[in-house]
FINUTI-932376 format. One record per atom (N, C-alpha, C, CB): residue in one letter; z, y, x. Coordinates in steps of 0.2 Angstrom, whole numbers, plus 5000, padded with zeros to 4 digits. Glycine has a CB too. Example, Ala and Ser with C-alpha at 12.3 -4.5 7.8 and 13.67 -1.06 7.14 Angstrom:
<sites>
a503949725066a503949785062a503949845066a504549785057s503549895064s503649955068s503950005064s502949975070
</sites>
This chain:
<sites>
m499248855013m499548875008m499248895001m499948925010p499348874995p498948884991p498748944990p499148874987v498048974985v497849044984v497549004978v497349084989t497649064972t497349084968t496949144969t497749084963e496449144965e495849214965e495749214957e494949214970y495649294958y495549324950y495149374950y496149334945d494649364948d493949414946d494149464943d493349394943v494249534947v494649594943v493849634945v495549634947g493349654948g493149684949g492949724956g493449684945p492149754958p492249754966p492549824966p491449754970g492849824972g493149874975g493849874977g493049924971a494149804973a494849824970a495149844981a495349714964y495849864980y496049934985y496749924985y495850024982g496949934979g498049964981g498249884978g498550074973v498649854977v499249834974v499749854973v499449794976a500049854964a500649864964a500849814959a500749934963v501749764959v501749714955v502149774952v502049634958g502249764945g502849764939g503449724940g502649734932a503849744936a504349704934a504349664930a504849744933d503649674926d503749614920d502949564922d503649664908g503149554930g502549514932g501849544933g502449464927v501549574931v500949634929v500649634936v501249714925v500049634936v499849644944v499449714944v499449574946w499349754945w499049804945w498749814951w499349854943t497949824951t497549844957t496849904954t497249774961t496949944959t496449984959t495549994963t496750034960l495150004958l494349994957l494050044960l494149984950v494050064966v493750164968v493250144968v493950214975e492850134968e491850154964e491950154958e491150084965r492150104957r492250094948r492550154944r492850034946g493150184948g493650244944g493950194940g493250314938e494250144940e494650124935e495150064939e494150104929l495650054935l496250004936l495949934932l497150044932a496249894937a496149834932a497049784932a495449774937r497249764928r497849724925r497849674924r498049734921l498049634930l498249554930l498849554926l498349514936a498749514921a499549484915a499749444918a499449434907p500249404917p500649334919p500449274915p501449334917d499749294910d499349234908d498749214910d499249234901g498749264918g498049264918g497249314916g497949204914r497549344909r497049394906r496949444912r497349444899v496349464912v496049544916v495949584910v495249554921t496349664909t495749704907t495649744914t495949764900r495249794911r495149844915r495449934912r494349834915i495749984915i495750044910i495250094914i496650084909r494850124911r494750194917r495150274915r493850224917v494850294923v494950334924v494750394921v494950324927d495150454920d494650514916d494250534923d495150584911g493850554924g493350594928g493150544933g493550674931d492350584933d491650544938d492050544942d490850594941d492350574947d492550554955d493150544956d492450604960s493450514951s494350514952s494450454956s494850504943r494250414958r494250394964r495050354965r493950444968p495250294960p496150284962p496150244968p496650244955m496650254972m496750224979m497450194976m496850284986v497950234978v498550184980v498850194974v498950194986p499150124970p499550114965p500450114967p499350034961t500650144962t501550094964t501850104956t502150134972i502350094956i502750074950i503150114950i503150004948g503050194946g503250244944g504150234944g502850254937p504650284944p505550244941p505350244934p506450314943d504950274930d505150264922d504450214921d505050354918g504750164925g504250104924g503450094922g504550084918a503050154922a502250184922a502050154929a502150284922v501350164931v500850154933v500650214938v500450124928w500850234943w500550294943w500050284952w501150374943f499750354953f499050314961f498750354961f498450244960s498450394965s498350424969s497750434967s498450394974r497250494968r496650514965r496250534971r496650564960g495750494972g495250544977g494950604975g494650494980d495250654968d494950704968d495550774966d494350694963g496050754972g496650794970g497050804966g496650824970r497150724963r497950734958r498050644959r497850774945i498750654954i498950614955i499250564949i499450634960g498950514946g498650474941g499150464937g498350414943r499350424929r499650374929r499450344922r500350404930v499850314921v499550264916v500350224913v498750204921d500150234906d501050234904d500850144901d501350294895a501450114897a501550044893a500950044889a502150044887s500550094885s500250094879s499650084885s500350154873g499350104887g498650114896g498550194892g497450044897t498950234892t498650304890t498550334897t499050354886v497950354900v497950394907v498150464906v497350394910s498450484912s498550544912s498650574918s499050554908s498650634920s498550674930s498950714928s497750704935v499150724936v499450794938v499050824943v499950784940p498950884944p498550894950p499150904957p498050974948v498950914962v499350904966v499150994969v499150824972l499751024975l499351104975l499051124981l499851164974t498951044983t498251054987t497751014986t498251054995p497351014979p496950974979p496450934985p496650994975a496351004989a495750974992a495950914999a495151034994g496650925000g496750895003g496750805004g497050925004a496650784998a496550714998a497150664996a496350705004p497350664991p498150624989p497750554993p498550614977y498250514996y498150434999y498750404998y497950425007g499350415001g499850365001g500250384996g500250355005l500650354991l501050354986l501850304985l500650334981c502250334985c502850274986c503150324980c503450254994v503950284978v504350324974v505050334981v504550274966g505250394981g505650404985g506350394983g505550464986p507050404988p507550414983p507750434980p507650414984d507750494977d507950534972d507350514968d508050604973r506850474967r506450454960r505950484960r506750474953a505950524965a505050564962a504550524966a504750664963l503950554965l503350494969l503450554975l502250484964w503350534979w503050554987w502250524989w503550524993y501950584988y501250574994y500950604999y500650574991t500550595002t500250615009t499650635007t500250555016l499350705009l498850725011l498150705016l499050775012l497850685017l497550655020l497050715026l497250605015s496650775021s496550805024s496750875023s496050805024a497550875022a497850965022a498350925028a498251005011d498550885032d499450865035d499850895032d499750895043r499950875025r500450875021r500850835019r500350885018i501550845017i501850765011i501950805007i502650715013g501750775000g502050814994g502350784990g501550854989r502950784985r503350774982r503250794972r503950814986l503150744971l502950754961l503650744958l502450674957a504050774956a504550754953a504550744944a504950814954l504750694940l504650654934l504350744929l505650594931d504750794931d504650834926d504050884927d505350864924g503650834933g502950884934g503150934938g502650924927t503650954943t503651004945t503450964955t504451044941t502850994957t502750974966t502951024968t501950954969d503050994976d503151034983d502750994986d503751054986e502551024992e501950994997e502651025004e500951044996f502550985008f503150995014f502351015021f503850905016p502251075024p501651045030p501951025036p501151105032l501351005040l501550955045l501050975051l501450865042a501150965057a500850985062a500050965059a501350935069p499651015063p499050995060p498450935066p498751065059g498050905062g497850845065g497950785064g497850855070g498550795061g498850715060g498650635057g499150735056m498450685052m497950635047m498350605042m497450575050p499050625039p499650585036p499450525031p500250645032s499350465032s499050415029s499450385024s498750365033m499950315025m500350305019m501050295021m500150255015i501350285016i502150325016i502550265013i502150405009t503150265013t503750225011t504250255011t503950185014a504850245007a505550235007a505950195011a505650225003g506150215017g506550195022g507250185019g506450245028p507350135024p508250095022p508750145023p508550025029d508350205027d509150255030d509150315022d508850305041g508650315017g508650375013g508050425015g509350415012a507750405020a507050465021a506650425021a506950515028l506050475018l505150445020l504850445028l504550495014w504750395028w504050375033w503550365034w504050345036f502950365037f502250395034f501750395042f502250495030t500950365041t500850345047t500650425048t500250265047l500450435055l500250485056l499350455061l500950525060n498850445058n498350375060n497950435066n497550345052r497850495065r497350535071r498150565077r496650625066a498450545075a498950585079a499550505083a499650665073d499350455083d499550395087d500250405084d499450395096a500550405079a501250415080a501350415070a501450515086i502150385069i502450385065i502950455063i502550325067g503150465057g503350515053g503850485050g502950545048r504350545049r504850555045r505250625042r505250525049i505150615035i505250665032i506050675025i504550665030a506350685029a507150695023a506850715015a507750785027p507250715011p507050725004p507050785005p507350704998g507150835010g507350905011g507050955012g507650905014g506550905016g505850905020g505750915027g505550955017d506550895030d506450915037d505850855041d507250915042v505450875044v505050815047v505250815056v504050845046t505250745057t505250725061t504450675064t505850705061t504350665073t503650635073t504250595078t502850685075r503550525078r503850465087r503350465087r504250365089p502850475090p502150445095p502350385096p502150475104l501850345096l502150265098l501650245105l501950195090p501750195105p501850185115p501050165116p502550095119t500650155110t499950125112t499350175112t499750075107p499150215114p498650255111p497950235107p498550285116g497850285103g497350235100g497650175095g497050205104a498250185093a498550135089a498150155080a499450155090a498050215079a497850225073a498150195068a497250215072p498750225066p499050175063p498950205052p499850175067v498950145046v498850175043v499350145037v498150165044g499450065039g499950045030g500550045033g499849965025i501150065031i501750055031i502050035026i502050095034h502549995027h503049985023h503949965025h502749945020a504249995020a505149965025a505249915020a506150025025g505649885025g506149825023g506849855022g506349775029p507349775021p508049815020p508249855028p508749755018s507949825034s508149855038s507749885045s508449805039a507249895044a506549915047a505949945045a506249875049v505749995049v505050005043v504349975049v504850115040w503849935044w503549895048w502649955048w503649795045f502349945052f501849985050f501049935056f502250075051a500549965052a499849905054a499549965059a499049895046e499449965064e499049965069e498249975069e499149925071i497749985064i497149975064i496749975071i496850025061g497050045075g496350035081g496649995086g496050115085a497449975084a497549905093a497649865090a498249905100g497649845085g497649765082g498349735084g497049705084r498949775082r499549785082r499749785075r499849835086i500549765076i500849775071i501549785072i500749735066g501949855069g502449875073g503049885067g502249945079r503549905072r504149895067r504649955071r504449805065v504950005066v505250065068v505850055065v504950115066d506450075070d507350055068d507250125066d508250025074p507950125061p508250185059p508550215062p508450185055d508650215068d508950245075d507950285077d509350165083g507450265078g507050275079g506650235085g507050325079t507050165086t506850115091t506050095086t507550045093i505550085092i505050055091i504749995096i504650105091e504549965089e504049885095e503449885091e504449785096e503149845096e502549855095e502349775096e502149915099f501949725093f501849645094f501049635091f502349595088p500749615098p499949605097p499749545091p499649575106l499349585090l499049505086l498549445089l498449535080p498449415086p498149355090p497349395092p498049255084d497149425086d496449445088d496749495088d495849435085p496449565092p496449615093p495949665090p496449605098a495449625087a495049685082a495149635076a494149695084s495449625075s495749595066s495649655062s496749585065r495849705065r495849765060r496449775056r495349765057p497049765057p497449765051p497449825047p498249745052h497749815042h497549885037h497949875033h496949895033a498349855030a499149865026a499749825028a499149855018v500249825024v500949795028v501449805021v501249855037a501649745020a502049705016a502649705018a501849655014a503249745019a503949685021a504249655016a504549725025t504549585019t504849555015t505649565018t504549485014d505949515011d506749515013d507049465018d507049495008d506749445022d507049385028d507049425034d506649305030g506549485031g506449555037g506049565042g506949565041g505349525039g504849515042g504349525036g504949445046c503449535038c503149575032c502549535034c503049675032w502049545027w501549525029w500949575031w501349475025a500449555032a499849595035a499149585034a499849595041t498849635031t497949625029t497649635034t497549665023l497349585037l496749605044l495849595039l496749525053w496049665039w495249675036w494649645040w495049755037a494649655048a494149645050a494049555050a494249685056s494549535050s494549455051s494549415044s495349435055s494449455038s494549415032s495149375030s494049375030s495749415034s496449355033s497049405031s496649315041a497749375031a498249385031a498749345034a498249395026v499049385038v499749375042v500349365040v499849415048r500749325039r501749365041r502049355049r502449315034l502349405049l502749395055l503349395052l502549445060d503749365056d504449345055d504849405059d504649265058r505449405060r505849495060r505949505067r506749495056h505749445070h505649465077h504849485079h505949395082g504349485075g503749485076g503049445079g503849515078r503449355077r502949345079r502749285073r502849325086v502049295071v501549265069v501949205066v500949255075v501949185061v502249115057v501649085053v502949135051d501349135048d500949095043d500049135045d501349125033d499449115044d498949175042d498949115035d498149195048v498349175031v497849135026v497049185028v498049145018v496549105029v495949155030v495649165022v495249125036f495349195020f494949225015f494249195015f494849305015r493849215007r493349185013r492849255016r492849125010p492049245019p492049295023p491749335021p491849295028g492049405024g491849475021g491949505013g491149475021a492549445013a492949485009a493249545007a493249475011e493549575015e493649635015e494349645012e493249665011p495149605014p495949615012p495849695012p496649565019h496149735008h496649785010h497149795007h496449835010g497349815002g498249825000g498349754996g498549894993l499049744999l499649694997l500149704994l499849685001a500449654989a501349684987a501449614989a501549704978v502049594988v502449554988v503049554982v502749554994a502949504977a503149504972a503849484970a502849484970a504249484966a504949464965a505149384967a505149474958d504649364965d504649254965d504449264974d503549194958g504049284977g504249294984g503249294986g504949194988s502949264980s502449264984s502049344983s501949194981l501349334989l500949384989l500349394985l500749384993w500049464985w499549464979w499249524986w499949504970v498349494987v498049534992v497649534986v497849515001a497149634987a496849634985a496249624989a496849674982l495549594987l494949604990l494249644988l494849554990e494249694992e493749744991e493049704986e493649784998a492949644989a492449614988a492249594980a492449564992g493149584976g493049614969g493649554968g492249614964s494049544970s494749524967s495449534969s494749474968l495749484966l496549484967l496649424969l497049494961v496949414974v497249334975v498149334977v496849304984r498249264973r498949264974r499149194980r499349254966v499549214984v499749184989v500349174992v499549204992t500549074991t501049044988t501448994993t500648994982r501948984992r502148934999r502048874994r503048935003a501848804996a501548754992a502448724987a501148675000a503048754989a503548724983a503548784976a504448694986d503148844977d503148894974d502848874966d502648954978p503348864962p502748844954p502348924951p503348794945p501648904951p501448984947p501549004941p500849014947t501549074941t501849104937t501049114932t502149174940v500649114936v499749104931v499349064930v499249144932p498949034926p498649004925p498248964934p498149044919e498048904935e497748904940e497148894940e498048864944q496748924938q495848944938q495649004939q495548934933r495249044941r494949074942r494949134933r494349024945a495149174934a495549204928a494449254930a496749254930h494349284924h493749314921h493949384918h493349274916a493549424919a493549464914a493249484908a493649504915
</sites>
C-alpha cells in the first residue's frame, strides 16, 4: 500500500482530519500542534503554557480543533490559528481522551481522577465520577447515542449516557489493558495493548476479541472504517493493520523501525493518517486512490 511521509516534528501523537482536508497532529513534548495543509505545507502552532503537553485532538462541532492538555485544560485552535483553553473541573485529573458527543459537547476522560467530563461550547463543564482505579483512557461517541470509553486498569469498557448514567463491561481477557477506542456505524472497536488483541463491542453489550498475529505488538489506537472494520496502530511492531468486520486482518503497513505509531484517523476519501512519534505524519492509500497532497516528503 502506498505510504507518503511528512516531517512534522518529534513527538507526533494524536491525529484529526478536518472537513477541509487539513490534517492535525499534536506534538506532545514540543507543546505544539502541527497543521498539514492539502498542498503538503506544514505549519506549527505553539500552545500557551510551558507544560501544556497537547495530547488528543478532535474536530469540534464549531469547526475548530479541540485538544486535551496535560496541564488540566482543554485547548482550542480556531480557523485563524488563535489558541485558547478552558480549565477542567479537576485539573490534576489529567485530561486525555476527547471526542464530540451526540449533544455537540466535548467529552473527555480524566486519567488520574476516574471521571468523565463534558465541556459545552458555552464553557459549561460537568464531570461524572467512575469507580476508583479504572483509569479511563480514550472515549468515542457510539452508534447508540452514548459515549463509550476504555478503562485501562480495570480491563473493562465503559458506557456513559449523555445524562451521566454509567455502566461498565469487563473484558474476557485478564490484563487486556484497553487504550484506544472508536465507534463505527454499528459497533465500537477498541485496542487491548496488554493482550495484543483488537476487540469489538456491539450496542447490546456483546464483546468479541480478535487476537493479532503478534501478541506482543502492543496495539494502541483504533479507527473504525465505513465497511464495519477498523485500522489499528501496533506500537511495538512499528506497523498498522486493518481488520474487516469479522475481525480478520486483511491489510498491514510496516513503518521504519522505531517509528512508534500512535494516533490515527481515516479521512473522508478512505485514506489512513498515522502519527509517528519519531516525527512524521504518514498517509496510507490503496493503490487506486489518487493522492490529495504532493507525493514527496514535505518539510516544515
